[in-house]
VEXSE-41486 format. One record per residue (C-alpha): x, y, z; residue in three letters. Coordinates in nm, 2 decimals, decimal comma, always signed. Each point is the difference from the previous one (the first is absolute). Layout:
BEGIN
X Y Z ALA
...
This chain:
BEGIN
+6,85 +15,10 +19,39 UNK
-0,22 -0,13 -0,29 UNK
-0,30 +0,22 -0,14 UNK
-0,27 -0,14 -0,22 UNK
-0,10 +0,27 -0,28 UNK
-0,38 +0,11 +0,02 UNK
-0,02 +0,16 -0,30 UNK
+0,20 +0,28 -0,20 UNK
-0,01 +0,38 +0,08 UNK
-0,05 +0,29 -0,23 UNK
+0,38 +0,01 -0,11 UNK
+0,01 -0,37 -0,10 UNK
+0,17 -0,11 +0,34 UNK
-0,11 -0,30 +0,17 UNK
-0,18 +0,11 +0,36 UNK
+0,01 -0,22 +0,30 UNK
-0,10 +0,07 +0,34 UNK
+0,21 +0,34 +0,10 UNK
+0,27 -0,03 -0,31 UNK
-0,02 +0,06 -0,34 UNK
+0,23 -0,27 -0,23 UNK
+0,20 +0,11 -0,32 UNK
-0,14 -0,24 -0,30 UNK
-0,17 -0,24 +0,20 UNK
-0,34 -0,16 -0,08 UNK
-0,34 -0,06 +0,19 UNK
+0,01 -0,35 +0,17 UNK
+0,41 -0,03 -0,01 UNK
+0,14 -0,06 +0,33 UNK
+0,32 +0,25 +0,02 UNK
+0,29 +0,10 +0,25 UNK
+0,22 +0,28 +0,05 UNK
+0,18 +0,29 +0,17 UNK
-0,26 +0,27 +0,03 UNK
+0,12 +0,36 -0,05 UNK
-0,26 +0,29 +0,07 UNK
-0,30 -0,23 -0,01 UNK
+0,12 -0,17 -0,35 UNK
+0,20 -0,33 -0,12 UNK
+0,23 +0,12 -0,28 UNK
+0,13 -0,34 -0,04 UNK
-0,22 -0,29 +0,11 UNK
+0,07 -0,33 -0,04 UNK
-0,31 -0,20 -0,15 UNK
-0,10 -0,32 +0,21 UNK
-0,27 -0,10 -0,15 UNK
-0,04 +0,12 -0,36 UNK
-0,34 +0,12 -0,18 UNK
-0,11 -0,24 -0,30 UNK
+0,00 +0,41 -0,16 UNK
+0,35 -0,01 +0,04 UNK
+0,19 +0,00 -0,32 UNK
+0,36 +0,09 -0,08 UNK
+0,06 +0,34 -0,07 UNK
+0,08 +0,04 -0,42 UNK
+0,18 +0,30 +0,03 UNK
+0,34 -0,01 +0,08 UNK
+0,04 +0,32 +0,20 UNK
-0,30 -0,08 +0,24 UNK
+0,19 -0,08 +0,33 UNK
+0,19 +0,35 -0,04 UNK
-0,27 +0,21 -0,15 UNK
-0,28 +0,18 +0,10 UNK
-0,15 +0,07 -0,34 UNK
-0,23 -0,30 +0,08 UNK
-0,18 -0,12 +0,29 UNK
-0,21 -0,33 -0,12 UNK
+0,24 -0,18 -0,19 UNK
-0,01 -0,30 +0,24 UNK
-0,39 -0,03 -0,07 UNK
-0,17 -0,22 -0,26 UNK
-0,15 +0,22 -0,25 UNK
-0,37 -0,15 +0,08 UNK
+0,09 +0,10 +0,37 UNK
+0,08 +0,36 -0,10 UNK
-0,30 +0,00 -0,24 UNK
-0,24 -0,11 +0,31 UNK
+0,14 +0,26 +0,25 UNK
-0,03 +0,31 -0,21 UNK
-0,36 -0,08 -0,09 UNK
-0,06 -0,09 +0,34 UNK
+0,16 +0,36 +0,11 UNK
-0,26 +0,17 -0,21 UNK
-0,29 -0,19 +0,14 UNK
+0,13 +0,04 +0,37 UNK
+0,01 +0,36 -0,07 UNK
-0,36 +0,01 -0,15 UNK
-0,14 -0,20 +0,26 UNK
+0,15 +0,25 +0,27 UNK
-0,27 +0,21 -0,11 UNK
-0,27 -0,24 -0,02 UNK
+0,08 -0,02 -0,41 UNK
+0,00 -0,26 -0,24 UNK
+0,06 -0,05 -0,37 UNK
+0,02 -0,27 -0,28 UNK
+0,36 -0,04 -0,13 UNK
+0,15 +0,04 -0,35 UNK
+0,24 -0,26 -0,09 UNK
+0,36 +0,15 +0,17 UNK
+0,25 +0,09 -0,26 UNK
+0,41 -0,04 +0,10 UNK
+0,24 +0,19 -0,20 UNK
+0,28 -0,23 -0,10 UNK
+0,37 -0,02 +0,08 UNK
+0,22 +0,28 -0,13 UNK
-0,29 +0,24 -0,11 UNK
+0,05 +0,30 +0,23 UNK
+0,05 +0,28 -0,22 UNK
+0,08 +0,25 +0,27 UNK
+0,16 -0,04 +0,32 UNK
+0,25 +0,22 +0,31 UNK
+0,29 -0,11 +0,01 UNK
+0,30 +0,11 +0,22 UNK
+0,37 +0,09 -0,07 UNK
+0,31 +0,06 +0,23 UNK
+0,34 +0,07 -0,08 UNK
+0,27 -0,24 +0,13 UNK
+0,37 +0,04 +0,04 UNK
+0,04 -0,19 -0,30 UNK
-0,27 -0,01 -0,25 UNK
-0,42 +0,03 +0,08 UNK
-0,25 -0,20 +0,13 UNK
-0,38 +0,04 -0,15 UNK
-0,31 -0,25 +0,14 UNK
-0,23 -0,03 +0,23 UNK
+0,02 +0,05 +0,39 UNK
-0,04 -0,31 +0,24 UNK
-0,29 -0,03 +0,20 UNK
-0,05 +0,26 +0,26 UNK
+0,40 +0,07 -0,04 UNK
+0,23 +0,23 -0,16 UNK
+0,18 -0,25 -0,18 UNK
-0,01 +0,01 -0,36 UNK
-0,01 -0,30 -0,23 UNK
+0,12 -0,01 -0,38 UNK
-0,29 -0,21 -0,22 UNK
+0,13 -0,02 -0,35 UNK
-0,22 -0,35 +0,00 UNK
-0,30 +0,20 +0,13 UNK
-0,32 -0,19 -0,10 UNK
-0,20 +0,29 +0,05 UNK
+0,16 +0,27 -0,24 UNK
-0,12 +0,01 -0,38 UNK
+0,33 -0,09 -0,21 UNK
+0,02 +0,36 -0,10 UNK
+0,03 +0,10 +0,36 UNK
+0,27 -0,24 +0,08 UNK
+0,19 +0,04 -0,32 UNK
+0,05 +0,38 +0,18 UNK
+0,19 -0,08 +0,28 UNK
+0,33 +0,03 -0,14 UNK
-0,12 +0,38 -0,08 UNK
-0,13 +0,06 +0,39 UNK
+0,31 -0,11 +0,12 UNK
+0,21 +0,22 -0,22 UNK
-0,26 +0,29 +0,12 UNK
+0,04 -0,10 +0,34 UNK
+0,39 +0,03 -0,04 UNK
-0,03 +0,37 -0,12 UNK
-0,24 +0,11 +0,18 UNK
-0,04 -0,13 +0,33 UNK
+0,14 +0,14 +0,31 UNK
+0,18 -0,25 +0,26 UNK
-0,24 +0,09 +0,27 UNK
-0,34 -0,08 -0,16 UNK
-0,20 -0,22 -0,26 UNK
-0,13 +0,14 -0,31 UNK
-0,37 -0,10 -0,08 UNK
-0,01 -0,13 -0,38 UNK
-0,34 -0,05 -0,14 UNK
+0,00 -0,20 -0,31 UNK
-0,29 -0,04 -0,26 UNK
+0,00 -0,17 -0,32 UNK
-0,17 +0,20 -0,23 UNK
-0,07 -0,08 -0,38 UNK
+0,29 +0,23 -0,09 UNK
+0,24 -0,14 +0,23 UNK
+0,06 +0,02 +0,39 UNK
-0,05 +0,31 +0,19 UNK
+0,24 +0,09 +0,30 UNK
-0,08 +0,23 +0,24 UNK
+0,18 +0,05 +0,31 UNK
+0,01 +0,17 +0,32 UNK
+0,23 +0,02 +0,32 UNK
+0,31 +0,05 -0,21 UNK
+0,30 +0,25 +0,03 UNK
-0,10 +0,40 -0,11 UNK
+0,06 +0,06 -0,40 UNK
+0,29 +0,16 -0,11 UNK
+0,20 +0,01 -0,34 UNK
+0,15 -0,35 +0,01 UNK
-0,31 -0,17 +0,10 UNK
-0,21 +0,18 -0,26 UNK
+0,26 -0,15 -0,22 UNK
+0,01 -0,33 +0,10 UNK
-0,32 -0,10 +0,05 UNK
-0,13 +0,07 -0,33 UNK
+0,32 -0,21 -0,12 UNK
-0,12 -0,28 +0,19 UNK
-0,37 +0,01 -0,11 UNK
+0,11 +0,01 -0,37 UNK
+0,24 -0,28 +0,04 UNK
-0,26 -0,23 +0,15 UNK
-0,31 +0,09 -0,21 UNK
-0,19 +0,18 +0,26 UNK
-0,31 +0,17 -0,14 UNK
+0,01 +0,24 +0,28 UNK
+0,22 +0,12 +0,28 UNK
-0,13 +0,24 +0,28 UNK
+0,18 +0,11 +0,32 UNK
-0,22 +0,13 +0,31 UNK
-0,24 +0,11 -0,23 UNK
+0,26 +0,15 -0,30 UNK
-0,01 -0,15 -0,32 UNK
+0,33 -0,03 -0,12 UNK
-0,04 -0,27 -0,33 UNK
-0,23 -0,10 -0,21 UNK
+0,01 -0,21 -0,31 UNK
-0,37 -0,03 -0,12 UNK
-0,30 +0,07 +0,19 UNK
-0,07 -0,32 +0,20 UNK
-0,35 -0,04 -0,03 UNK
-0,27 -0,31 +0,11 UNK
-0,31 -0,08 -0,20 UNK
-0,34 +0,03 +0,17 UNK
-0,27 -0,12 -0,24 UNK
+0,06 +0,23 -0,32 UNK
+0,18 +0,26 +0,21 UNK
+0,40 +0,02 -0,01 UNK
+0,10 +0,17 +0,35 UNK
+0,34 +0,16 +0,12 UNK
+0,01 -0,05 +0,36 UNK
+0,12 +0,26 +0,23 UNK
+0,40 -0,12 +0,13 UNK
-0,09 -0,33 +0,30 UNK
-0,38 +0,10 -0,07 UNK
-0,24 -0,27 +0,14 UNK
-0,11 -0,27 -0,22 UNK
-0,15 -0,35 +0,03 UNK
+0,27 -0,27 +0,11 UNK
-0,04 -0,22 -0,26 UNK
-0,18 +0,02 -0,40 UNK
-0,17 -0,32 +0,08 UNK
-0,15 +0,12 +0,32 UNK
-0,05 +0,34 -0,17 UNK
-0,22 -0,17 -0,24 UNK
-0,17 -0,20 +0,20 UNK
-0,13 +0,31 +0,20 UNK
-0,09 +0,22 -0,29 UNK
-0,21 -0,31 -0,12 UNK
-0,18 +0,00 +0,32 UNK
-0,06 +0,37 +0,02 UNK
-0,16 -0,02 -0,36 UNK
-0,22 -0,31 +0,16 UNK
-0,08 +0,20 +0,26 UNK
-0,12 +0,36 -0,12 UNK
-0,16 -0,21 -0,29 UNK
-0,13 +0,25 -0,28 UNK
-0,01 +0,30 +0,21 UNK
+0,02 +0,32 -0,23 UNK
+0,14 +0,20 +0,23 UNK
+0,27 -0,11 +0,24 UNK
+0,20 +0,17 +0,31 UNK
+0,37 -0,13 +0,03 UNK
+0,12 +0,11 +0,37 UNK
+0,36 -0,05 +0,09 UNK
+0,07 -0,05 -0,38 UNK
+0,36 +0,02 -0,01 UNK
+0,15 +0,02 -0,36 UNK
-0,34 -0,16 -0,14 UNK
+0,02 -0,39 +0,06 UNK
-0,35 +0,00 -0,02 UNK
-0,13 +0,34 -0,15 UNK
+0,19 -0,09 -0,31 UNK
-0,15 -0,31 -0,10 UNK
-0,37 +0,09 +0,15 UNK
+0,03 +0,32 -0,21 UNK
-0,02 -0,27 -0,26 UNK
-0,38 -0,02 +0,04 UNK
-0,10 +0,29 +0,22 UNK
+0,05 +0,36 +0,10 UNK
+0,25 -0,02 +0,30 UNK
+0,09 +0,24 +0,25 UNK
+0,34 +0,00 +0,18 UNK
+0,08 +0,10 +0,33 UNK
+0,32 +0,00 +0,19 UNK
+0,23 +0,18 +0,22 UNK
+0,34 -0,03 -0,18 UNK
+0,00 +0,24 -0,28 UNK
+0,29 -0,18 -0,19 UNK
-0,18 -0,32 -0,04 UNK
-0,34 +0,19 -0,13 UNK
+0,21 +0,19 -0,25 UNK
+0,14 -0,32 -0,14 UNK
-0,35 -0,15 +0,01 UNK
-0,13 +0,32 -0,18 UNK
+0,31 -0,03 -0,29 UNK
-0,09 -0,36 -0,01 UNK
-0,33 +0,07 -0,11 UNK
+0,04 +0,30 -0,21 UNK
+0,24 -0,19 -0,21 UNK
-0,22 -0,32 -0,06 UNK
-0,30 -0,07 -0,23 UNK
-0,31 -0,17 +0,07 UNK
-0,08 +0,09 +0,36 UNK
-0,29 +0,19 +0,14 UNK
+0,02 +0,34 +0,19 UNK
+0,24 +0,00 +0,29 UNK
+0,04 +0,26 +0,25 UNK
+0,26 +0,04 +0,27 UNK
-0,04 +0,15 +0,37 UNK
+0,30 +0,08 +0,24 UNK
-0,14 -0,06 +0,32 UNK
+0,09 -0,14 +0,32 UNK
-0,27 -0,23 +0,09 UNK
+0,10 -0,06 +0,36 UNK
-0,06 +0,40 +0,08 UNK
-0,22 +0,10 -0,28 UNK
-0,23 -0,35 -0,11 UNK
-0,27 +0,05 -0,23 UNK
-0,33 +0,09 +0,14 UNK
-0,33 -0,13 -0,12 UNK
-0,10 +0,30 -0,24 UNK
+0,32 -0,12 -0,19 UNK
-0,03 -0,35 +0,02 UNK
-0,36 +0,01 -0,15 UNK
+0,15 +0,04 -0,35 UNK
+0,14 -0,36 +0,03 UNK
-0,18 -0,31 -0,11 UNK
+0,29 -0,20 +0,17 UNK
+0,30 +0,04 +0,19 UNK
+0,34 -0,15 -0,02 UNK
+0,19 +0,06 +0,33 UNK
+0,37 -0,13 +0,09 UNK
+0,12 +0,16 +0,30 UNK
+0,32 -0,08 +0,21 UNK
+0,09 -0,17 +0,32 UNK
-0,23 +0,23 +0,21 UNK
-0,34 -0,07 -0,23 UNK
-0,20 +0,29 -0,09 UNK
-0,21 +0,04 +0,34 UNK
-0,09 +0,40 -0,08 UNK
-0,08 -0,10 -0,36 UNK
-0,21 -0,27 +0,06 UNK
-0,23 +0,17 +0,21 UNK
-0,09 +0,26 -0,27 UNK
-0,05 -0,28 -0,25 UNK
-0,23 -0,17 +0,25 UNK
-0,19 +0,30 +0,04 UNK
+0,00 +0,09 -0,40 UNK
-0,14 -0,35 -0,05 UNK
+0,21 -0,06 -0,33 UNK
-0,15 -0,32 -0,19 UNK
+0,30 -0,21 +0,01 UNK
+0,37 +0,00 +0,13 UNK
+0,30 -0,22 -0,14 UNK
+0,26 -0,02 +0,30 UNK
+0,37 -0,06 +0,02 UNK
+0,18 -0,03 +0,32 UNK
+0,33 -0,12 +0,17 UNK
-0,10 -0,05 +0,33 UNK
-0,31 -0,20 +0,10 UNK
-0,09 +0,15 +0,31 UNK
+0,00 +0,35 -0,11 UNK
-0,24 -0,14 -0,30 UNK
-0,22 -0,14 +0,21 UNK
-0,03 +0,30 +0,22 UNK
-0,13 +0,16 -0,27 UNK
-0,17 -0,26 -0,16 UNK
-0,20 +0,01 +0,35 UNK
-0,12 +0,38 -0,07 UNK
-0,05 -0,07 -0,34 UNK
-0,26 -0,30 +0,13 UNK
-0,14 +0,19 +0,24 UNK
-0,11 +0,26 -0,26 UNK
-0,17 -0,28 -0,21 UNK
+0,27 -0,14 -0,19 UNK
+0,03 -0,38 -0,07 UNK
+0,37 -0,15 -0,04 UNK
-0,06 -0,16 -0,32 UNK
+0,36 -0,22 -0,03 UNK
+0,32 -0,01 +0,13 UNK
+0,32 -0,10 -0,17 UNK
+0,38 -0,01 +0,13 UNK
+0,26 +0,12 -0,24 UNK
+0,33 -0,15 +0,16 UNK
+0,27 +0,23 -0,18 UNK
+0,24 -0,02 +0,26 UNK
+0,09 -0,38 +0,00 UNK
+0,15 -0,18 +0,30 UNK
-0,08 +0,35 +0,21 UNK
-0,27 +0,08 +0,28 UNK
-0,13 +0,26 -0,25 UNK
-0,41 -0,06 -0,11 UNK
-0,12 +0,21 -0,29 UNK
-0,39 -0,07 -0,04 UNK
-0,26 +0,12 -0,32 UNK
-0,36 +0,05 +0,11 UNK
-0,34 +0,09 -0,13 UNK
-0,25 +0,21 +0,22 UNK
-0,36 +0,09 -0,13 UNK
-0,28 +0,17 +0,16 UNK
-0,27 -0,29 +0,08 UNK
-0,22 +0,08 -0,23 UNK
+0,22 +0,03 -0,31 UNK
+0,09 -0,35 -0,15 UNK
């Protein structure tokens, strides 16, 4: 039986009546065995004009990418349309700034899996919807510094993985080298405490932590945010690519304009707070104390920055209230995928004049923007920033302002 692909689903798979189809594009005619409502290995009977040869040699086996079979033009238009549709679902629309796509081999942070074998070790990404692990020495996503760590990750896996479980290996390319944070491994014993630092030193890692315990640090691994140098905690959230981060920071600077007092909510290690502190006083709020400590240390050791204060606070359970928000001329907010429903409700009540928003989920962004719209805000512009090339992941930046504000 053949199927005609009507559209792409939110995971980037083709959608035909009653079935999902892996790596198919709208308009294509396909056939294949259906298992649990999905065709995993379709035969493409009528290909789309947007279909291209995947550039990566690992694409057939690896699940790290979902859309290498689609042209860049198709992916760009599709990701922007996802945001348009999410906004339309809430009765909203906005002007769109040009979409930015990160180049190949730009991903500076990734989590790979490591498995010990009877002979050797296997490190890579899982196949789509599978426990199968694929080695990716020629990956087109990962920064060259991360690809260079693959031999180290294999040695770490051999030393510290049990035969029954996989390691989770989070690698981050920082200014001082690669930071490796490992979870899922064997309990630390004397032999492992001796072996792991030796592996890290041999391969030039900047830092290695095991289940949250620091075992090795050659030098403080740092990142530059504006004029500040920050040492993030192991495995800390960072923007995925340096160029994507630069675009988002520029967008937030544009959003808040000349505001003299800015609140940065879900501030992390200071991606936005520290660059904004070059021209305004900033109050940074974040639920993870270790990230805020890194932000504060970066500010204290920098010159030329205005006053920056920090507050450790769970904004889901204890959002800032209108009397606390009244001190700010503008806000920057970068919540997790769930959005910031409770905090947005308080912002709407407080009537903070300008909001710069960064989101990794168009659906929750549109929901929160609807709340603000009903409170008198205008969606001034939206920009899609594609840091996760060849994936179905969509990020965006936006500016919202009260209707009487220019």
